[in-house]
C-alpha positions as CSV (number, residue, x, y, z in Angstrom):
1,M,-12.7,44.1,21.9
2,I,-13.8,46.6,19.2
3,S,-15.9,43.9,17.4
4,F,-17.9,43.0,20.5
5,N,-19.4,46.6,20.8
6,G,-21.7,45.8,23.7
7,S,-21.9,42.0,23.4
8,Q,-20.8,39.7,26.2
9,L,-17.0,39.1,26.2
10,K,-16.3,35.4,26.3
11,L,-12.8,33.9,26.1
12,N,-12.3,30.7,24.1
13,P,-8.7,29.4,24.3
14,T,-8.8,27.7,21.0
15,G,-10.3,30.7,19.2
16,D,-7.9,33.1,21.0
17,I,-4.9,31.0,20.0
18,L,-6.1,30.8,16.4
19,A,-6.6,34.6,16.3
20,F,-3.1,35.3,17.6
21,A,-1.7,32.7,15.2
22,A,-3.5,34.4,12.3
23,A,-2.1,37.7,13.3
24,F,1.4,36.2,13.6
25,V,1.1,34.5,10.2
26,W,-0.1,37.7,8.6
27,A,2.9,39.6,10.0
28,C,5.2,36.9,8.6
29,Y,3.5,37.2,5.2
30,S,3.9,41.0,5.2
31,I,7.6,40.8,6.1
32,L,8.2,38.1,3.4
33,A,6.2,40.2,0.9
34,K,8.5,43.1,1.7
35,R,11.6,41.0,1.2
36,T,10.2,39.6,-2.1
37,G,9.6,43.1,-3.3
38,S,13.2,44.1,-2.6
39,Y,14.4,41.5,-5.1
40,G,12.9,43.5,-8.0
41,L,10.3,40.8,-8.8
42,P,7.1,42.2,-10.3
43,V,4.3,42.3,-7.8
44,I,1.9,40.2,-9.9
45,L,4.5,37.5,-10.5
46,A,5.4,37.3,-6.8
47,T,1.7,37.1,-5.9
48,R,1.1,34.4,-8.5
49,R,4.0,32.3,-7.1
50,T,2.7,32.8,-3.6
51,F,-0.7,31.5,-4.6
52,F,0.9,28.6,-6.5
53,Y,2.9,27.5,-3.4
54,G,-0.1,28.1,-1.1
55,I,-2.3,25.8,-3.2
56,L,0.5,23.2,-3.6
57,F,0.9,23.0,0.2
58,M,-2.9,22.9,0.8
59,L,-3.5,20.0,-1.5
60,P,-2.6,17.3,1.1
61,A,-5.2,18.8,3.4
62,L,-8.0,17.8,0.9
63,F,-7.5,14.2,2.0
64,L,-8.2,15.1,5.6
65,F,-11.6,16.6,4.9
66,D,-14.7,15.5,3.0
67,F,-13.8,17.2,-0.3
68,Q,-15.5,16.2,-3.5
69,L,-14.5,17.8,-6.8
70,D,-17.9,18.4,-8.5
71,L,-17.5,20.7,-11.6
72,L,-21.2,20.4,-12.3
73,R,-21.8,23.1,-9.6
74,F,-20.3,25.6,-12.0
75,T,-23.0,25.2,-14.5
76,D,-25.1,27.4,-12.2
77,M,-24.1,30.9,-13.2
78,K,-24.5,32.1,-9.6
79,N,-21.9,29.7,-8.4
80,L,-19.6,30.5,-11.4
81,F,-19.7,34.2,-10.8
82,N,-19.2,33.8,-7.0
83,I,-16.1,31.7,-7.6
84,L,-14.8,34.1,-10.2
85,Y,-15.3,37.1,-7.9
86,L,-13.7,35.3,-4.9
87,G,-10.8,34.2,-7.0
88,T,-10.1,37.5,-8.8
89,G,-11.5,40.3,-6.8
90,A,-11.5,39.1,-3.2
91,S,-8.2,37.2,-3.5
92,A,-5.9,37.9,-6.3
93,L,-6.6,41.7,-6.6
94,C,-6.5,42.2,-2.9
95,F,-3.2,40.3,-2.5
96,V,-1.6,42.2,-5.5
97,T,-2.6,45.6,-4.0
98,W,-1.4,44.5,-0.6
99,N,2.0,43.3,-1.9
100,Y,2.4,46.5,-3.9
101,A,1.6,48.6,-0.8
102,V,4.1,46.6,1.2
103,K,6.7,47.1,-1.5
104,V,6.2,50.9,-1.6
105,L,5.4,51.7,2.0
106,G,6.9,48.8,4.0
107,A,5.3,46.2,6.1
108,V,4.9,48.3,9.3
109,K,3.3,51.3,7.6
110,T,1.0,49.1,5.4
111,S,-0.1,47.1,8.5
112,I,-1.2,50.3,10.2
113,Y,-3.9,50.8,7.6
114,I,-5.4,47.3,8.0
115,Y,-5.4,47.6,11.8
116,M,-7.1,51.0,11.6
117,V,-10.1,49.5,9.9
118,P,-12.0,48.6,13.1
119,V,-11.2,52.1,14.6
120,I,-12.5,53.8,11.4
121,T,-15.6,51.5,11.5
122,I,-16.4,52.6,15.1
123,I,-16.0,56.3,14.2
124,T,-18.1,55.9,11.0
125,S,-20.8,53.9,12.8
126,M,-21.0,56.6,15.5
127,L,-21.2,59.5,13.0
128,V,-23.2,58.0,10.1
129,L,-25.4,55.4,11.8
130,E,-25.6,57.3,15.1
131,E,-24.7,54.1,17.1
132,T,-23.8,54.4,20.7
133,V,-20.1,53.7,21.6
134,T,-19.7,51.2,24.4
135,F,-16.9,50.8,27.0
136,L,-15.6,47.8,25.2
137,S,-15.3,49.6,21.8
138,I,-13.6,52.5,23.4
139,T,-11.2,50.2,25.2
140,G,-10.5,48.3,22.0
141,T,-9.9,51.5,20.1
142,I,-7.4,52.7,22.7
143,L,-5.6,49.4,22.7
144,T,-5.5,49.3,18.9
145,V,-4.2,52.9,18.5
146,A,-1.6,52.3,21.3
147,G,-0.5,49.1,19.6
148,L,-0.1,50.8,16.3
149,F,1.8,53.6,18.0
150,L,4.2,51.2,19.6
151,S,4.7,49.2,16.4
152,G,5.7,52.4,14.6
153,Y,8.5,53.4,17.0
154,N,11.5,51.5,18.3
155,R,13.0,51.8,21.8
156,T,15.0,54.9,21.1
157,G,11.9,56.8,20.2
158,S,12.8,57.3,16.5
159,K,10.4,56.3,13.8
160,K,10.9,52.9,12.2
161,D,11.5,52.8,8.4
162,G,8.9,50.1,7.8
């Protein structure tokens, strides 16, 4: 709801199911990253193994799509730098820092930060860009903060360890 910010809200069952599935998979990944960190495995090694198995299990999907391995594309420096940035900065570095944060803070506390990004975006756009805040963005912010509050506490009202 936050991301619409005044646009028309349309529900698409396929997209909605994929969005919930992505959130579920990310929650599973965070929990598994926490468990992997508890074994004393170095964060970089654990991330490297995760990437290896991810690539290994994605290889069969290449045959389902129109994939062509054309290494000549990397002779263009723009393409080469793009793939290097995506591979190191946008993927490996982000996953290493995420796994380290999960190891130190726990899965629940770390997830709070990633789910607060849209709320911080709304507040920043209001203060810096002087954008108007719509009903949908206020509703989304309230739902996000309420969900984060509920995820941080168990039924007895005591704070979870994370």
